Steps between C-alpha positions, in 0.01 A plus 500: 500500500268226621258329282236270646336283222184294545580447867269251695544321815273274702526295816329166442182598311485863629615773278712756665611691194341476155642632170704782635677716238699799588804703380684691759758747365834594663427784749133435527315536845208262513214466750330155514181503692208275556303325775644221719546182298539682168837342446716811564772350733502197280591710206789654688641159606480384138698803384744431781558134390359358818215326325595327180218249426296751285395501151614785269831692480677760717757687293747735664752690302429261198552191707259239636536513891482128510846484339638739782663369824371644829823715513438635143141592585635664832718726282177626323221486749458559889182445689355659817248264643198618694628379838862473607547265785851439650494218745873533559681812633653661198704816469369749251850516349481136434170526336618786277816326401303184412354703214860456328457122514441470115834655425711293748619152496509242777876541549524883478424761763340840402706706265602864538218587254244312709605690818488824299147446378411393849616829647342696226167330569525569872563865426223536245238328711620665816554163685797599708326456837363153405806332342596324827154434625323167503216512227246376762554811700382728227163633432276382197590825316875466578498145389339603171773761452780229551336259280469769215864583566580131469334501138702811404826346619413196292532736190222355290286671236169345602344521849182323607295614802220302663281740716797723607278730718372223734512615871678823420411833684455821291858615540633168380256495212623858394855382523436189302322698218806726479725199469289355231504823312870517522541148369265579203704808417807284515360293219396194698217289385251471780194266535300540796206275614283709743141584603630850587354665186465830674880518578642351169270596219625854475876399468484188275531484123287198429236271668375157472161409658467129586202307601459120537841458315405693192588853383216747506725787378873542431690785351558874554362642818144587431238619760193314407235440762373186308851342552476540874144404518556179308813412693392593865131568475544838648509863385819706470503868419772726369586858606762740360607744787783741456622301205499172711305193422296367778318170488251405772239227571158652475302311764 
């Protein structure tokens, strides 16, 4: 479980986040949305431990994250950034196995268990044809798939995503949605920052609407036109078609 208590963060005199309070239960699937500059990515980086000069508390599994080492945090949380840039030629196999870093020491090679988890992940995500490829030769959707697999091989309970659908074509979006649903069904705690409300709203459990660093709404998924109007100043509509929830922007 993650508890965020009275979290505030500012750069110089500018407040990026102000008085954020959230309780995220194990196995929850959260969508965090809001306009650019709302503080969404900053919130993820604080949860990850990449930003530490904030006010308030972040408690994960009853322990303040400031008392955790980077390796300890990496055993609990993985993070998929919005953009993955690889300036050096890296083999997909190397990237996947790097997910086992929190469980290895400087003097030890990968264990038999690490290699078994690696192979199971390759099988589960159907990455056989990519394993020996340079990551820079893959498409955006293929890279996302590899990076998702690397979080899976990291064997953490909490996964953070920042705009995971950026630059993906419809087939890659469909594939990613299936993977997210599989992760959810496997009991992972998923926290996604995204503007893609139409894609994600039907499959998440809970939502946070952020604007100017403050929470407009947080809690169980609730379709309320006023929430979207306050957050984005646009109108969203909801349809139920053949037992499927459809959210669309009414322009």
